[in-house]
Kinemage of the C-alpha trace (Angstrom):
@kinemage 1
@onewidth
@group {chain A} dominant
@subgroup {mainchain}
@vectorlist {calphas} color= white
{ca met a 1} P -4.210 -18.059 -7.614
{ca glu a 2} L -7.817 -19.129 -8.046
{ca arg a 3} L -9.156 -19.098 -11.582
{ca leu a 4} L -11.162 -15.905 -12.108
{ca thr a 5} L -13.757 -15.249 -14.764
{ca leu a 6} L -13.626 -12.217 -17.020
{ca pro a 7} L -16.535 -10.527 -15.162
{ca asp a 8} L -14.635 -11.043 -11.877
{ca val a 9} L -11.566 -9.234 -13.201
{ca val a 10} L -13.602 -6.469 -14.868
{ca glu a 11} L -15.376 -5.904 -11.543
{ca asp a 12} L -12.033 -5.458 -9.773
{ca phe a 13} L -10.845 -3.195 -12.596
{ca ala a 14} L -13.944 -1.055 -12.066
{ca ala a 15} L -13.257 -0.863 -8.332
{ca glu a 16} L -9.655 0.199 -8.957
{ca ala a 17} L -10.849 2.906 -11.353
{ca ala a 18} L -13.411 4.078 -8.774
{ca ala a 19} L -10.673 4.454 -6.169
{ca leu a 20} L -8.648 6.673 -8.510
{ca asp a 21} L -11.773 8.592 -9.505
{ca glu a 22} L -12.482 9.375 -5.854
{ca leu a 23} L -8.990 10.829 -5.469
{ca leu a 24} L -9.257 12.912 -8.637
{ca ala a 25} L -12.705 14.221 -7.751
{ca gly a 26} L -11.290 15.775 -4.590
{ca met a 27} L -8.553 17.719 -6.408
{ca asp a 28} L -8.639 21.354 -7.416
{ca asp a 29} L -7.112 22.637 -10.657
{ca ala a 30} L -3.800 23.409 -8.967
{ca asp a 31} L -3.512 19.790 -7.808
{ca trp a 32} L -3.707 18.591 -11.408
{ca ser a 33} L -0.521 20.534 -12.154
{ca arg a 34} L 1.440 18.967 -9.319
{ca pro a 35} L 4.419 16.879 -10.467
{ca thr a 36} L 4.288 13.135 -9.986
{ca pro a 37} L 7.326 10.918 -9.341
{ca ala a 38} L 7.347 10.187 -13.091
{ca glu a 39} L 9.841 12.720 -14.396
{ca gly a 40} L 8.201 15.468 -16.467
{ca trp a 41} L 4.638 14.334 -15.774
{ca asp a 42} L 2.044 16.020 -13.622
{ca val a 43} L -1.336 14.595 -12.589
{ca arg a 44} L -3.037 15.782 -15.784
{ca asp a 45} L -0.356 14.090 -17.895
{ca thr a 46} L -0.819 10.855 -15.977
{ca val a 47} L -4.589 10.801 -16.374
{ca ser a 48} L -4.297 11.731 -20.057
{ca his a 49} L -2.006 8.742 -20.564
{ca leu a 50} L -4.523 6.454 -18.849
{ca ala a 51} L -7.421 7.877 -20.870
{ca asp a 52} L -5.720 7.508 -24.231
{ca thr a 53} L -4.453 4.035 -23.391
{ca asp a 54} L -7.969 2.951 -22.401
{ca asp a 55} L -9.233 4.313 -25.734
{ca leu a 56} L -6.515 2.363 -27.534
{ca ala a 57} L -7.254 -0.763 -25.489
{ca his a 58} L -10.916 -0.486 -26.454
{ca asp a 59} L -10.010 -0.505 -30.148
{ca cys a 60} L -7.639 -3.435 -29.710
{ca ala a 61} L -10.330 -5.417 -27.889
{ca thr a 62} L -13.087 -4.627 -30.388
{ca gly a 63} L -11.239 -4.474 -33.711
{ca gly a 64} L -11.353 -0.690 -33.868
{ca pro a 65} L -9.089 1.520 -35.982
{ca arg a 66} L -6.233 1.997 -33.527
{ca asp a 67} L -3.472 -0.545 -32.907
{ca leu a 68} L -0.660 -0.282 -30.364
{ca met a 69} L 2.085 -1.681 -32.583
{ca thr a 70} L 1.180 0.595 -35.493
{ca glu a 71} L 1.039 3.678 -33.299
{ca ala a 72} L 4.355 2.938 -31.606
{ca ile a 73} L 6.059 2.384 -34.974
{ca thr a 74} L 4.525 5.563 -36.397
{ca ala a 75} L 5.668 7.565 -33.369
{ca gly a 76} L 9.198 6.229 -33.737
{ca ser a 77} L 9.573 4.796 -30.250
{ca gly a 78} L 7.595 3.830 -27.184
{ca glu a 79} L 8.743 7.002 -25.455
{ca ala a 80} L 7.563 9.187 -28.350
{ca phe a 81} L 4.225 7.373 -28.368
{ca thr a 82} L 3.578 7.972 -24.658
{ca his a 83} L 4.692 11.591 -25.001
{ca gly a 84} L 2.088 12.014 -27.736
{ca gln a 85} L -0.561 10.663 -25.376
{ca val a 86} L 0.407 13.251 -22.791
{ca leu a 87} L 0.252 16.080 -25.301
{ca lys a 88} L -3.378 15.207 -26.077
{ca gly a 89} L -4.295 16.311 -22.569
{ca arg a 90} L -2.242 19.464 -22.291
{ca asp a 91} L -4.734 21.496 -24.315
{ca arg a 92} L -7.597 20.337 -22.084
{ca thr a 93} L -8.703 21.564 -18.691
{ca pro a 94} L -8.394 19.234 -15.695
{ca ser a 95} L -12.154 18.612 -15.701
{ca glu a 96} L -12.044 17.762 -19.411
{ca val a 97} L -9.207 15.291 -18.867
{ca his a 98} L -11.051 13.795 -15.914
{ca asp a 99} L -14.218 13.346 -17.981
{ca trp a 100} L -12.182 11.895 -20.867
{ca trp a 101} L -10.649 9.250 -18.630
{ca arg a 102} L -13.967 8.391 -16.934
{ca thr a 103} L -15.621 7.920 -20.314
{ca ser a 104} L -12.779 5.943 -21.883
{ca asn a 105} L -12.412 3.672 -18.860
{ca glu a 106} L -16.124 2.918 -18.623
{ca arg a 107} L -16.345 2.293 -22.375
{ca leu a 108} L -13.423 -0.128 -22.197
{ca arg a 109} L -14.909 -2.039 -19.277
{ca asp a 110} L -18.280 -2.342 -21.005
{ca ala a 111} L -16.581 -3.634 -24.150
{ca leu a 112} L -14.495 -6.190 -22.253
{ca leu a 113} L -17.618 -7.734 -20.776
{ca arg a 114} L -18.828 -8.445 -24.322
{ca val a 115} L -15.565 -9.984 -25.582
{ca asp a 116} L -15.516 -13.721 -26.172
{ca pro a 117} L -13.311 -15.134 -23.358
{ca ala a 118} L -11.588 -17.342 -25.947
{ca his a 119} L -10.644 -14.337 -28.132
{ca arg a 120} L -7.006 -13.191 -28.194
{ca ile a 121} L -6.531 -9.430 -28.005
{ca pro a 122} L -3.525 -7.908 -29.822
{ca trp a 123} L -1.394 -5.670 -27.609
{ca gly a 124} L 1.899 -4.673 -29.123
{ca pro a 125} L 3.823 -7.868 -29.957
{ca asn a 126} L 1.553 -9.968 -27.747
{ca gln a 127} L -1.785 -11.731 -28.129
{ca met a 128} L -3.524 -11.705 -24.745
{ca ser a 129} L -6.547 -13.433 -23.305
{ca pro a 130} L -9.304 -11.002 -22.226
{ca val a 131} L -8.615 -11.895 -18.577
{ca ser a 132} L -4.898 -11.136 -18.899
{ca phe a 133} L -5.639 -8.002 -20.912
{ca thr a 134} L -8.022 -6.710 -18.231
{ca thr a 135} L -5.530 -7.588 -15.500
{ca ala a 136} L -2.903 -5.510 -17.291
{ca arg a 137} L -5.254 -2.517 -17.462
{ca leu a 138} L -6.011 -2.887 -13.741
{ca met a 139} L -2.287 -3.045 -13.009
{ca glu a 140} L -1.535 0.146 -14.932
{ca thr a 141} L -4.465 1.992 -13.355
{ca trp a 142} L -3.260 1.026 -9.875
{ca ala a 143} L 0.355 1.971 -10.618
{ca his a 144} L -0.516 5.406 -12.003
{ca ser a 145} L -2.901 5.950 -9.122
{ca leu a 146} L 0.135 5.640 -6.832
{ca asp a 147} L 1.760 8.446 -8.845
{ca cys a 148} L -1.298 10.667 -8.416
{ca his a 149} L -1.461 9.948 -4.690
{ca ala a 150} L 2.211 10.856 -4.339
{ca ala a 151} L 1.701 14.122 -6.229
{ca val a 152} L -0.916 15.358 -3.748
{ca glu a 153} L 0.796 13.746 -0.758
{ca arg a 154} L -2.039 11.364 -0.015
{ca glu a 155} L -1.299 7.888 1.306
{ca pro a 156} L -2.876 5.208 -0.907
{ca val a 157} L -4.797 2.373 0.696
{ca asp a 158} L -3.956 -1.007 -0.802
{ca thr a 159} L -6.659 -3.651 -1.102
{ca asp a 160} L -6.550 -7.322 -1.971
{ca arg a 161} L -7.164 -6.289 -5.586
{ca ile a 162} L -3.389 -5.972 -5.859
{ca arg a 163} L -3.332 -9.778 -6.028
{ca his a 164} L -3.846 -9.232 -9.755
{ca val a 165} L -0.728 -7.048 -9.845
{ca ala a 166} L 1.277 -9.599 -7.876
{ca phe a 167} L 0.248 -12.343 -10.292
{ca ile a 168} L 1.011 -10.419 -13.468
{ca gly a 169} L 4.386 -9.449 -11.993
{ca leu a 170} L 5.171 -13.149 -11.608
{ca arg a 171} L 3.847 -14.083 -15.061
{ca ala a 172} L 5.871 -11.300 -16.708
{ca leu a 173} L 9.233 -12.384 -15.270
{ca pro a 174} L 10.399 -14.255 -18.407
{ca tyr a 175} L 9.606 -11.184 -20.528
{ca ala a 176} L 11.205 -8.750 -18.053
{ca leu a 177} L 14.442 -10.724 -17.913
{ca gly a 178} L 14.380 -11.598 -21.598
{ca thr a 179} L 14.460 -7.934 -22.625
{ca arg a 180} L 17.790 -7.738 -20.798
{ca gly a 181} L 19.267 -10.875 -22.329
{ca leu a 182} L 18.612 -12.915 -19.192
{ca gln a 183} L 16.480 -15.935 -18.438
{ca leu a 184} L 15.114 -17.758 -15.440
{ca ser a 185} L 16.882 -20.937 -14.442
{ca gly a 186} L 13.647 -22.439 -13.111
{ca pro a 187} L 10.187 -21.745 -11.710
{ca val a 188} L 9.551 -18.965 -9.188
{ca arg a 189} L 7.232 -18.979 -6.198
{ca leu a 190} L 5.777 -15.990 -4.335
{ca glu a 191} L 4.840 -16.254 -0.653
{ca leu a 192} L 3.206 -12.914 0.129
{ca thr a 193} L 1.052 -11.314 2.795
{ca gly a 194} L -1.856 -9.402 1.279
{ca pro a 195} L -3.243 -6.103 2.611
{ca ser a 196} L -6.017 -7.967 4.472
{ca gly a 197} L -3.472 -10.202 6.191
{ca asp a 198} L -4.213 -13.246 4.059
{ca glu a 199} L -1.269 -15.341 2.931
{ca trp a 200} L -0.925 -15.656 -0.839
{ca thr a 201} L 1.056 -18.408 -2.516
{ca leu a 202} L 1.646 -17.993 -6.242
{ca gly a 203} L 3.816 -20.348 -8.251
{ca pro a 204} L 4.586 -24.051 -7.983
{ca pro a 205} L 5.692 -25.845 -4.810
{ca gly a 206} L 9.340 -26.751 -4.839
{ca ala a 207} L 10.317 -23.802 -7.037
{ca pro a 208} L 14.062 -23.144 -6.647
{ca thr a 209} L 13.586 -19.373 -6.279
{ca val a 210} L 11.192 -17.973 -3.670
{ca ile a 211} L 10.233 -14.348 -2.989
{ca arg a 212} L 8.686 -13.673 0.430
{ca gly a 213} L 7.219 -10.585 2.052
{ca ser a 214} L 4.503 -7.987 1.693
{ca ala a 215} L 2.363 -8.073 -1.436
{ca ser a 216} L 2.371 -4.276 -1.368
{ca asp a 217} L 6.168 -4.240 -1.556
{ca trp a 218} L 6.270 -6.820 -4.362
{ca cys a 219} L 3.653 -4.967 -6.401
{ca arg a 220} L 5.502 -1.672 -6.079
{ca val a 221} L 8.735 -3.343 -7.154
{ca val a 222} L 7.243 -4.958 -10.272
{ca thr a 223} L 5.525 -1.705 -11.326
{ca his a 224} L 8.681 0.315 -10.515
{ca arg a 225} L 6.817 2.352 -7.910
{ca asp a 226} L 9.161 1.455 -5.088
{ca arg a 227} L 10.298 4.736 -3.569
{ca gly a 228} L 11.792 3.511 -0.328
{ca asp a 229} L 13.167 0.227 0.934
{ca glu a 230} L 10.565 -2.077 -0.609
{ca arg a 231} L 13.156 -4.198 -2.428
{ca ser a 232} L 15.292 -4.705 0.656
{ca arg a 233} L 12.248 -5.705 2.714
{ca leu a 234} L 11.468 -8.582 0.382
{ca gly a 235} L 13.146 -11.836 1.252
{ca ala a 236} L 14.494 -13.660 -1.769
{ca ser a 237} L 16.296 -16.963 -2.007
{ca gly a 238} L 17.376 -19.166 -4.863
{ca pro a 239} L 19.434 -18.880 -8.047
{ca asp a 240} L 17.322 -16.143 -9.661
{ca ala a 241} L 16.595 -14.060 -6.554
{ca asp a 242} L 18.915 -11.126 -7.243
{ca arg a 243} L 18.072 -10.752 -10.921
{ca ile a 244} L 14.337 -10.875 -10.160
{ca leu a 245} L 14.514 -8.118 -7.561
{ca thr a 246} L 16.664 -6.068 -9.931
{ca his a 247} L 14.760 -6.538 -13.182
{ca ala a 248} L 11.157 -7.563 -12.384
{ca gln a 249} L 8.682 -5.573 -14.477
{ca ala a 250} L 4.939 -6.114 -14.836
{ca tyr a 251} L 4.438 -4.046 -17.995
{ca leu a 252} L 5.669 -3.893 -21.594
C-alpha cells in the first residue's frame, strides 16, 4: 500500500463520515429505532457509540481528560464500557444524537490534522501513530455504517476507501490471533479486487499464506460484518489460511 500522509487519511475519514451522514439525514425518527444486526442495538445506539468514541479519541489525541484504558477499567469490562456509551444516547432525541456525532467527528478530524505525525496516541494498551489511529477511526465508522444501512434495508456502496480497512485488517492479524493464543507461522499477503476494479496487493511477495478475492468480502470479514457467504468466497492458501479466515479482526 502506498505511503499516505496524515491529511490524506483524514480526508478519507471525512468522506466516510459524510457517507454515513447522508444516510442518517434521510432517516425519520422511527428509522433511528430500527434494530441493527448488532444484538440489542438500534441505529441511535450505534451512532451514540460512534459519537462518544470520537469524543474519547479526541481526548486521547490531544491529551484531554478521558482515557480509554481508564474508562474500560472503571466500567469493569469492555462490554460494560460500550454499554455505557449507548446509554448516553438513549435520553436524547435522534436529531440530538445526530448532531452530537457530527460535532464530535468534525472536532476529532480537526484535532488530528494538528497532531504531530511523529506523536504516539494512547489507545487502550496500544500507542498508535496518528495515521494508524485515524485509519482505525475510519474503519469503525465504515463498519457501523454497514449496521445502519442494514437496519433501514439500504444497500451500502463500497468505495476504494475500504483499502484502509483491508490494510488494518492485515496489520491486526498478529493481535487478532494472539488474543486466542495463536500466532502466525509467517507473513501474509492479500491479493484483492477493490470496488473500482483495481487490483490491490498488500503484504510481501513470497508470503506463505495468501488471501485472494474481493476487498469488500475481506473487509466485512475482518470487521465481523459478514452476513452471508463472504468468508467462503475468499480464496485462502497456506499454513495460516484457515485460522485467518476464522479469527481475523480489525479492531481491539
